[in-house]
A tleap script that builds the chain and sets N, CA, C and O, in Angstrom:
source leaprc.protein.ff14SB
mol = sequence {
  NMET THR ILE ASN LYS LYS ILE ASN GLY ASP
  VAL LEU GLU VAL ALA LEU GLU GLY ARG LEU
  ASP THR MET THR ALA PRO GLU LEU GLU ALA
  GLU LEU LYS ASN ASP LEU GLY ASN ALA LYS
  GLU LEU ILE PHE ASP PHE LYS LYS LEU GLU
  TYR ILE SER SER ALA GLY LEU ARG VAL LEU
  LEU THR ALA HIE LYS ALA MET ALA ALA LYS
  GLY GLY MET LYS ILE LYS ASN VAL SER GLU
  LEU VAL GLN GLU VAL PHE ASP VAL THR GLY
  PHE ALA ASP ILE LEU THR ILE CGLU
}
set mol.1.N position { -6.554 -11.321 5.144 }
set mol.1.CA position { -6.516 -9.879 4.998 }
set mol.1.C position { -7.779 -9.422 4.277 }
set mol.1.O position { -8.274 -10.086 3.366 }
set mol.2.N position { -8.278 -8.283 4.705 }
set mol.2.CA position { -9.431 -7.662 4.061 }
set mol.2.C position { -8.960 -6.417 3.317 }
set mol.2.O position { -8.197 -5.612 3.851 }
set mol.3.N position { -9.424 -6.269 2.081 }
set mol.3.CA position { -9.091 -5.106 1.255 }
set mol.3.C position { -10.376 -4.329 1.010 }
set mol.3.O position { -11.329 -4.856 0.437 }
set mol.4.N position { -10.396 -3.072 1.448 }
set mol.4.CA position { -11.533 -2.192 1.197 }
set mol.4.C position { -11.067 -1.065 0.290 }
set mol.4.O position { -10.134 -0.333 0.623 }
set mol.5.N position { -11.725 -0.930 -0.866 }
set mol.5.CA position { -11.333 0.095 -1.836 }
set mol.5.C position { -12.431 1.131 -1.988 }
set mol.5.O position { -13.620 0.814 -1.974 }
set mol.6.N position { -11.998 2.389 -2.136 }
set mol.6.CA position { -12.900 3.488 -2.456 }
set mol.6.C position { -12.282 4.254 -3.613 }
set mol.6.O position { -11.095 4.581 -3.590 }
set mol.7.N position { -13.083 4.534 -4.610 }
set mol.7.CA position { -12.612 5.339 -5.727 }
set mol.7.C position { -13.377 6.654 -5.707 }
set mol.7.O position { -14.607 6.676 -5.761 }
set mol.8.N position { -12.631 7.744 -5.627 }
set mol.8.CA position { -13.214 9.075 -5.599 }
set mol.8.C position { -12.583 9.858 -6.748 }
set mol.8.O position { -11.501 10.427 -6.599 }
set mol.9.N position { -13.252 9.884 -7.872 }
set mol.9.CA position { -12.680 10.527 -9.059 }
set mol.9.C position { -11.485 9.733 -9.537 }
set mol.9.O position { -11.612 8.570 -9.919 }
set mol.10.N position { -10.311 10.371 -9.514 }
set mol.10.CA position { -9.102 9.664 -9.936 }
set mol.10.C position { -8.209 9.294 -8.745 }
set mol.10.O position { -7.017 9.031 -8.910 }
set mol.11.N position { -8.801 9.278 -7.546 }
set mol.11.CA position { -8.081 8.883 -6.334 }
set mol.11.C position { -8.589 7.523 -5.873 }
set mol.11.O position { -9.787 7.329 -5.662 }
set mol.12.N position { -7.667 6.593 -5.722 }
set mol.12.CA position { -7.992 5.257 -5.227 }
set mol.12.C position { -7.487 5.148 -3.799 }
set mol.12.O position { -6.294 5.312 -3.544 }
set mol.13.N position { -8.392 4.870 -2.867 }
set mol.13.CA position { -7.998 4.665 -1.474 }
set mol.13.C position { -8.202 3.196 -1.129 }
set mol.13.O position { -9.278 2.635 -1.339 }
set mol.14.N position { -7.156 2.590 -0.600 }
set mol.14.CA position { -7.172 1.177 -0.258 }
set mol.14.C position { -6.875 1.027 1.226 }
set mol.14.O position { -5.788 1.376 1.687 }
set mol.15.N position { -7.848 0.504 1.975 }
set mol.15.CA position { -7.666 0.246 3.404 }
set mol.15.C position { -7.434 -1.249 3.595 }
set mol.15.O position { -8.208 -2.074 3.110 }
set mol.16.N position { -6.374 -1.585 4.299 }
set mol.16.CA position { -6.033 -2.983 4.528 }
set mol.16.C position { -6.262 -3.339 5.989 }
set mol.16.O position { -5.996 -2.543 6.889 }
set mol.17.N position { -6.759 -4.548 6.202 }
set mol.17.CA position { -7.018 -5.030 7.554 }
set mol.17.C position { -6.440 -6.428 7.688 }
set mol.17.O position { -6.729 -7.302 6.871 }
set mol.18.N position { -5.628 -6.646 8.711 }
set mol.18.CA position { -5.042 -7.964 8.933 }
set mol.18.C position { -3.558 -7.973 8.643 }
set mol.18.O position { -2.827 -7.070 9.052 }
set mol.19.N position { -3.114 -9.008 7.929 }
set mol.19.CA position { -1.697 -9.227 7.649 }
set mol.19.C position { -1.435 -9.183 6.147 }
set mol.19.O position { -2.127 -9.835 5.365 }
set mol.20.N position { -0.437 -8.413 5.758 }
set mol.20.CA position { 0.011 -8.379 4.361 }
set mol.20.C position { 1.299 -9.190 4.302 }
set mol.20.O position { 2.377 -8.696 4.634 }
set mol.21.N position { 1.169 -10.442 3.874 }
set mol.21.CA position { 2.300 -11.361 3.896 }
set mol.21.C position { 2.325 -12.204 2.618 }
set mol.21.O position { 1.651 -11.880 1.641 }
set mol.22.N position { 3.093 -13.268 2.632 }
set mol.22.CA position { 3.253 -14.118 1.450 }
set mol.22.C position { 1.929 -14.673 0.947 }
set mol.22.O position { 1.732 -14.831 -0.258 }
set mol.23.N position { 1.034 -14.963 1.863 }
set mol.23.CA position { -0.252 -15.542 1.484 }
set mol.23.C position { -1.220 -14.513 0.902 }
set mol.23.O position { -2.021 -14.841 0.027 }
set mol.24.N position { -1.152 -13.275 1.381 }
set mol.24.CA position { -2.144 -12.263 0.983 }
set mol.24.C position { -1.620 -11.245 -0.041 }
set mol.24.O position { -2.416 -10.569 -0.693 }
set mol.25.N position { -0.317 -11.129 -0.188 }
set mol.25.CA position { 0.251 -10.144 -1.120 }
set mol.25.C position { -0.228 -10.341 -2.558 }
set mol.25.O position { -0.518 -9.350 -3.227 }
set mol.26.N position { -0.325 -11.584 -3.070 }
set mol.26.CA position { -0.821 -11.747 -4.448 }
set mol.26.C position { -2.246 -11.221 -4.640 }
set mol.26.O position { -2.581 -10.723 -5.715 }
set mol.27.N position { -3.078 -11.327 -3.614 }
set mol.27.CA position { -4.447 -10.806 -3.697 }
set mol.27.C position { -4.431 -9.288 -3.846 }
set mol.27.O position { -5.147 -8.733 -4.680 }
set mol.28.N position { -3.612 -8.618 -3.035 }
set mol.28.CA position { -3.511 -7.157 -3.135 }
set mol.28.C position { -2.946 -6.758 -4.487 }
set mol.28.O position { -3.433 -5.813 -5.108 }
set mol.29.N position { -1.933 -7.461 -4.946 }
set mol.29.CA position { -1.326 -7.156 -6.242 }
set mol.29.C position { -2.359 -7.259 -7.367 }
set mol.29.O position { -2.394 -6.407 -8.254 }
set mol.30.N position { -3.188 -8.287 -7.334 }
set mol.30.CA position { -4.229 -8.463 -8.355 }
set mol.30.C position { -5.264 -7.343 -8.292 }
set mol.30.O position { -5.694 -6.828 -9.324 }
set mol.31.N position { -5.660 -6.972 -7.080 }
set mol.31.CA position { -6.632 -5.880 -6.919 }
set mol.31.C position { -6.070 -4.566 -7.459 }
set mol.31.O position { -6.783 -3.815 -8.124 }
set mol.32.N position { -4.812 -4.289 -7.181 }
set mol.32.CA position { -4.199 -3.043 -7.644 }
set mol.32.C position { -4.082 -3.021 -9.163 }
set mol.32.O position { -4.307 -1.983 -9.785 }
set mol.33.N position { -3.734 -4.147 -9.761 }
set mol.33.CA position { -3.632 -4.200 -11.224 }
set mol.33.C position { -4.961 -3.845 -11.881 }
set mol.33.O position { -4.990 -3.218 -12.940 }
set mol.34.N position { -6.052 -4.246 -11.252 }
set mol.34.CA position { -7.380 -3.954 -11.806 }
set mol.34.C position { -7.738 -2.479 -11.720 }
set mol.34.O position { -8.446 -1.967 -12.588 }
set mol.35.N position { -7.263 -1.786 -10.689 }
set mol.35.CA position { -7.753 -0.437 -10.409 }
set mol.35.C position { -6.760 0.697 -10.643 }
set mol.35.O position { -7.168 1.858 -10.679 }
set mol.36.N position { -5.482 0.402 -10.802 }
set mol.36.CA position { -4.502 1.483 -10.925 }
set mol.36.C position { -4.529 2.186 -12.271 }
set mol.36.O position { -4.017 3.299 -12.391 }
set mol.37.N position { -5.108 1.569 -13.273 }
set mol.37.CA position { -5.114 2.151 -14.610 }
set mol.37.C position { -5.691 3.546 -14.679 }
set mol.37.O position { -5.144 4.410 -15.364 }
set mol.38.N position { -6.791 3.780 -13.980 }
set mol.38.CA position { -7.459 5.083 -14.033 }
set mol.38.C position { -7.082 6.007 -12.888 }
set mol.38.O position { -7.443 7.184 -12.905 }
set mol.39.N position { -6.373 5.507 -11.906 }
set mol.39.CA position { -6.051 6.312 -10.721 }
set mol.39.C position { -4.844 7.210 -10.979 }
set mol.39.O position { -3.863 6.800 -11.600 }
set mol.40.N position { -4.942 8.438 -10.489 }
set mol.40.CA position { -3.808 9.357 -10.539 }
set mol.40.C position { -3.145 9.474 -9.176 }
set mol.40.O position { -2.004 9.922 -9.065 }
set mol.41.N position { -3.870 9.068 -8.142 }
set mol.41.CA position { -3.305 9.077 -6.790 }
set mol.41.C position { -3.764 7.811 -6.069 }
set mol.41.O position { -4.912 7.385 -6.195 }
set mol.42.N position { -2.849 7.230 -5.322 }
set mol.42.CA position { -3.137 6.021 -4.549 }
set mol.42.C position { -2.860 6.309 -3.088 }
set mol.42.O position { -1.772 6.757 -2.728 }
set mol.43.N position { -3.849 6.050 -2.250 }
set mol.43.CA position { -3.696 6.257 -0.813 }
set mol.43.C position { -3.960 4.924 -0.117 }
set mol.43.O position { -5.017 4.316 -0.291 }
set mol.44.N position { -2.990 4.483 0.670 }
set mol.44.CA position { -3.174 3.291 1.498 }
set mol.44.C position { -3.495 3.725 2.913 }
set mol.44.O position { -2.833 4.607 3.459 }
set mol.45.N position { -4.502 3.115 3.511 }
set mol.45.CA position { -4.823 3.340 4.918 }
set mol.45.C position { -4.457 2.063 5.669 }
set mol.45.O position { -5.073 1.014 5.476 }
set mol.46.N position { -3.446 2.168 6.528 }
set mol.46.CA position { -2.936 1.006 7.257 }
set mol.46.C position { -3.392 0.993 8.708 }
set mol.46.O position { -2.759 0.353 9.547 }
set mol.47.N position { -4.476 1.686 9.015 }
set mol.47.CA position { -4.953 1.772 10.402 }
set mol.47.C position { -5.162 0.384 11.016 }
set mol.47.O position { -4.871 0.178 12.194 }
set mol.48.N position { -5.661 -0.561 10.226 }
set mol.48.CA position { -5.962 -1.895 10.750 }
set mol.48.C position { -5.003 -2.962 10.225 }
set mol.48.O position { -5.266 -4.157 10.361 }
set mol.49.N position { -3.888 -2.529 9.622 }
set mol.49.CA position { -2.886 -3.487 9.162 }
set mol.49.C position { -2.005 -3.869 10.343 }
set mol.49.O position { -1.393 -3.008 10.975 }
set mol.50.N position { -1.945 -5.157 10.636 }
set mol.50.CA position { -1.229 -5.646 11.812 }
set mol.50.C position { 0.222 -6.007 11.514 }
set mol.50.O position { 1.074 -5.933 12.399 }
set mol.51.N position { 0.507 -6.396 10.276 }
set mol.51.CA position { 1.822 -6.939 9.957 }
set mol.51.C position { 2.080 -6.798 8.463 }
set mol.51.O position { 1.152 -6.871 7.658 }
set mol.52.N position { 3.343 -6.595 8.097 }
set mol.52.CA position { 3.734 -6.581 6.687 }
set mol.52.C position { 5.038 -7.348 6.539 }
set mol.52.O position { 5.972 -7.155 7.317 }
set mol.53.N position { 5.098 -8.225 5.529 }
set mol.53.CA position { 6.299 -9.011 5.271 }
set mol.53.C position { 7.010 -8.467 4.037 }
set mol.53.O position { 6.581 -7.478 3.443 }
set mol.54.N position { 8.094 -9.121 3.664 }
set mol.54.CA position { 8.831 -8.696 2.475 }
set mol.54.C position { 7.979 -8.824 1.206 }
set mol.54.O position { 8.138 -8.045 0.266 }
set mol.55.N position { 7.083 -9.802 1.184 }
set mol.55.CA position { 6.184 -9.936 0.029 }
set mol.55.C position { 5.259 -8.728 -0.061 }
set mol.55.O position { 4.981 -8.246 -1.159 }
set mol.56.N position { 4.784 -8.241 1.062 }
set mol.56.CA position { 3.955 -7.042 1.090 }
set mol.56.C position { 4.738 -5.812 0.676 }
set mol.56.O position { 4.225 -4.949 -0.036 }
set mol.57.N position { 5.982 -5.734 1.124 }
set mol.57.CA position { 6.831 -4.609 0.748 }
set mol.57.C position { 7.044 -4.578 -0.764 }
set mol.57.O position { 7.072 -3.507 -1.370 }
set mol.58.N position { 7.194 -5.746 -1.365 }
set mol.58.CA position { 7.378 -5.825 -2.816 }
set mol.58.C position { 6.170 -5.258 -3.555 }
set mol.58.O position { 6.321 -4.536 -4.541 }
set mol.59.N position { 4.977 -5.584 -3.079 }
set mol.59.CA position { 3.754 -5.070 -3.706 }
set mol.59.C position { 3.704 -3.549 -3.572 }
set mol.59.O position { 3.346 -2.852 -4.521 }
set mol.60.N position { 4.063 -3.037 -2.396 }
set mol.60.CA position { 4.075 -1.580 -2.200 }
set mol.60.C position { 5.075 -0.898 -3.122 }
set mol.60.O position { 4.784 0.157 -3.687 }
set mol.61.N position { 6.254 -1.497 -3.275 }
set mol.61.CA position { 7.272 -0.914 -4.145 }
set mol.61.C position { 6.812 -0.898 -5.599 }
set mol.61.O position { 7.037 0.080 -6.312 }
set mol.62.N position { 6.179 -1.960 -6.032 }
set mol.62.CA position { 5.639 -2.022 -7.396 }
set mol.62.C position { 4.581 -0.948 -7.610 }
set mol.62.O position { 4.575 -0.271 -8.638 }
set mol.63.N position { 3.687 -0.794 -6.640 }
set mol.63.CA position { 2.640 0.231 -6.731 }
set mol.63.C position { 3.254 1.626 -6.719 }
set mol.63.O position { 2.815 2.508 -7.457 }
set mol.64.N position { 4.261 1.822 -5.887 }
set mol.64.CA position { 4.937 3.118 -5.794 }
set mol.64.C position { 5.552 3.491 -7.148 }
set mol.64.O position { 5.428 4.629 -7.600 }
set mol.65.N position { 6.204 2.538 -7.781 }
set mol.65.CA position { 6.811 2.799 -9.099 }
set mol.65.C position { 5.752 3.120 -10.137 }
set mol.65.O position { 5.938 4.022 -10.954 }
set mol.66.N position { 4.644 2.395 -10.115 }
set mol.66.CA position { 3.568 2.636 -11.076 }
set mol.66.C position { 2.943 4.010 -10.881 }
set mol.66.O position { 2.581 4.673 -11.852 }
set mol.67.N position { 2.818 4.436 -9.637 }
set mol.67.CA position { 2.144 5.703 -9.354 }
set mol.67.C position { 3.080 6.904 -9.444 }
set mol.67.O position { 2.608 8.035 -9.559 }
set mol.68.N position { 4.370 6.693 -9.395 }
set mol.68.CA position { 5.330 7.810 -9.430 }
set mol.68.C position { 5.167 8.662 -10.687 }
set mol.68.O position { 5.324 9.882 -10.639 }
set mol.69.N position { 4.860 8.032 -11.788 }
set mol.69.CA position { 4.711 8.762 -13.049 }
set mol.69.C position { 3.350 9.433 -13.172 }
set mol.69.O position { 3.166 10.293 -14.033 }
set mol.70.N position { 2.405 9.061 -12.336 }
set mol.70.CA position { 1.033 9.557 -12.467 }
set mol.70.C position { 0.710 10.702 -11.519 }
set mol.70.O position { 0.163 11.716 -11.952 }
set mol.71.N position { 1.023 10.570 -10.275 }
set mol.71.CA position { 0.629 11.589 -9.315 }
set mol.71.C position { 1.077 11.251 -7.912 }
set mol.71.O position { 1.172 12.133 -7.058 }
set mol.72.N position { 1.350 9.991 -7.665 }
set mol.72.CA position { 1.920 9.642 -6.389 }
set mol.72.C position { 1.117 8.655 -5.575 }
set mol.72.O position { -0.018 8.299 -5.894 }
set mol.73.N position { 1.764 8.234 -4.508 }
set mol.73.CA position { 1.189 7.271 -3.587 }
set mol.73.C position { 1.577 7.686 -2.184 }
set mol.73.O position { 2.703 8.122 -1.943 }
set mol.74.N position { 0.636 7.548 -1.255 }
set mol.74.CA position { 0.975 7.820 0.133 }
set mol.74.C position { 0.316 6.780 1.033 }
set mol.74.O position { -0.671 6.141 0.670 }
set mol.75.N position { 0.895 6.640 2.207 }
set mol.75.CA position { 0.411 5.683 3.191 }
set mol.75.C position { 0.105 6.451 4.463 }
set mol.75.O position { 0.906 7.267 4.919 }
set mol.76.N position { -1.072 6.181 5.036 }
set mol.76.CA position { -1.445 6.886 6.265 }
set mol.76.C position { -1.848 5.882 7.349 }
set mol.76.O position { -2.133 4.718 7.070 }
set mol.77.N position { -1.862 6.368 8.586 }
set mol.77.CA position { -2.279 5.582 9.752 }
set mol.77.C position { -1.437 4.322 9.942 }
set mol.77.O position { -1.977 3.229 10.112 }
set mol.78.N position { -0.137 4.475 9.914 }
set mol.78.CA position { 0.778 3.343 10.043 }
set mol.78.C position { 1.025 3.045 11.525 }
set mol.78.O position { 1.330 3.945 12.307 }
set mol.79.N position { 0.890 1.769 11.897 }
set mol.79.CA position { 1.140 1.359 13.283 }
set mol.79.C position { 2.641 1.381 13.576 }
set mol.79.O position { 3.460 1.453 12.660 }
set mol.80.N position { 2.986 1.319 14.847 }
set mol.80.CA position { 4.399 1.326 15.231 }
set mol.80.C position { 5.140 0.124 14.659 }
set mol.80.O position { 6.278 0.254 14.207 }
set mol.81.N position { 4.505 -1.041 14.676 }
set mol.81.CA position { 5.143 -2.256 14.177 }
set mol.81.C position { 5.434 -2.158 12.680 }
set mol.81.O position { 6.530 -2.502 12.238 }
set mol.82.N position { 4.468 -1.695 11.907 }
set mol.82.CA position { 4.668 -1.553 10.461 }
set mol.82.C position { 5.684 -0.448 10.183 }
set mol.82.O position { 6.508 -0.586 9.279 }
set mol.83.N position { 5.638 0.639 10.938 }
set mol.83.CA position { 6.608 1.719 10.760 }
set mol.83.C position { 8.020 1.221 11.040 }
set mol.83.O position { 8.968 1.618 10.362 }
set mol.84.N position { 8.161 0.362 12.027 }
set mol.84.CA position { 9.471 -0.200 12.341 }
set mol.84.C position { 10.005 -1.024 11.162 }
set mol.84.O position { 11.195 -0.961 10.851 }
set mol.85.N position { 9.137 -1.789 10.514 }
set mol.85.CA position { 9.541 -2.545 9.321 }
set mol.85.C position { 9.982 -1.579 8.224 }
set mol.85.O position { 10.999 -1.813 7.571 }
set mol.86.N position { 9.232 -0.500 8.014 }
set mol.86.CA position { 9.603 0.499 7.010 }
set mol.86.C position { 10.959 1.118 7.342 }
set mol.86.O position { 11.786 1.318 6.451 }
set mol.87.N position { 11.191 1.423 8.625 }
set mol.87.CA position { 12.453 2.042 9.043 }
set mol.87.C position { 13.641 1.105 8.829 }
set mol.87.O position { 14.665 1.509 8.277 }
set mol.88.N position { 13.500 -0.137 9.264 }
set mol.88.CA position { 14.594 -1.106 9.183 }
set mol.88.C position { 14.950 -1.439 7.739 }
set mol.88.O position { 16.121 -1.634 7.416 }
set mol.89.N position { 13.956 -1.504 6.881 }
set mol.89.CA position { 14.188 -1.882 5.482 }
set mol.89.C position { 14.567 -0.705 4.590 }
set mol.89.O position { 14.962 -0.906 3.442 }
set mol.90.N position { 14.453 0.508 5.096 }
set mol.90.CA position { 14.740 1.689 4.285 }
set mol.90.C position { 13.557 2.180 3.487 }
set mol.90.O position { 13.670 3.169 2.764 }
set mol.91.N position { 12.411 1.507 3.602 }
set mol.91.CA position { 11.217 1.925 2.879 }
set mol.91.C position { 10.698 3.271 3.384 }
set mol.91.O position { 10.005 3.980 2.654 }
set mol.92.N position { 11.026 3.625 4.621 }
set mol.92.CA position { 10.590 4.917 5.164 }
set mol.92.C position { 11.201 6.070 4.365 }
set mol.92.O position { 10.633 7.160 4.314 }
set mol.93.N position { 12.350 5.831 3.747 }
set mol.93.CA position { 13.008 6.854 2.937 }
set mol.93.C position { 12.453 6.922 1.528 }
set mol.93.O position { 12.632 7.925 0.837 }
set mol.94.N position { 11.779 5.864 1.094 }
set mol.94.CA position { 11.270 5.793 -0.284 }
set mol.94.C position { 9.805 6.223 -0.361 }
set mol.94.O position { 9.407 6.968 -1.257 }
set mol.95.N position { 9.012 5.738 0.597 }
set mol.95.CA position { 7.565 5.942 0.573 }
set mol.95.C position { 7.161 7.243 1.265 }
set mol.95.O position { 7.871 7.739 2.141 }
set mol.96.N position { 6.023 7.785 0.866 }
set mol.96.CA position { 5.451 8.947 1.542 }
set mol.96.C position { 4.501 8.422 2.613 }
set mol.96.O position { 3.448 7.861 2.307 }
set mol.97.N position { 4.892 8.614 3.885 }
set mol.97.CA position { 4.135 8.089 5.013 }
set mol.97.C position { 3.636 9.266 5.844 }
set mol.97.O position { 4.414 10.115 6.279 }
set mol.98.N position { 2.330 9.296 6.052 }
set mol.98.CA position { 1.746 10.391 6.846 }
set mol.98.C position { 1.292 9.887 8.187 }
set mol.98.O position { 0.775 10.660 8.994 }
savepdb mol mol.pdb
quit
């Protein structure tokens, strides 16, 4: 998985490419821990994300909880496959997906 980050003021945008699974979720979690401290808004761009597993969902839930008190988190450009995972797991009801 490739993680591309852009910081614009207090907005952190994270674009993911590839698979967010058991092998790559710890990398994303470590990257977020480094950058979430100063961010008031977190935006994930999933345009090139091919797959997400339960380990990836856990990282998203942790980030969502951390950002809820600050300003929020949203996910954009979600593929049909990833959206289906969000729908089946109930994450579509928790996360802000554009």
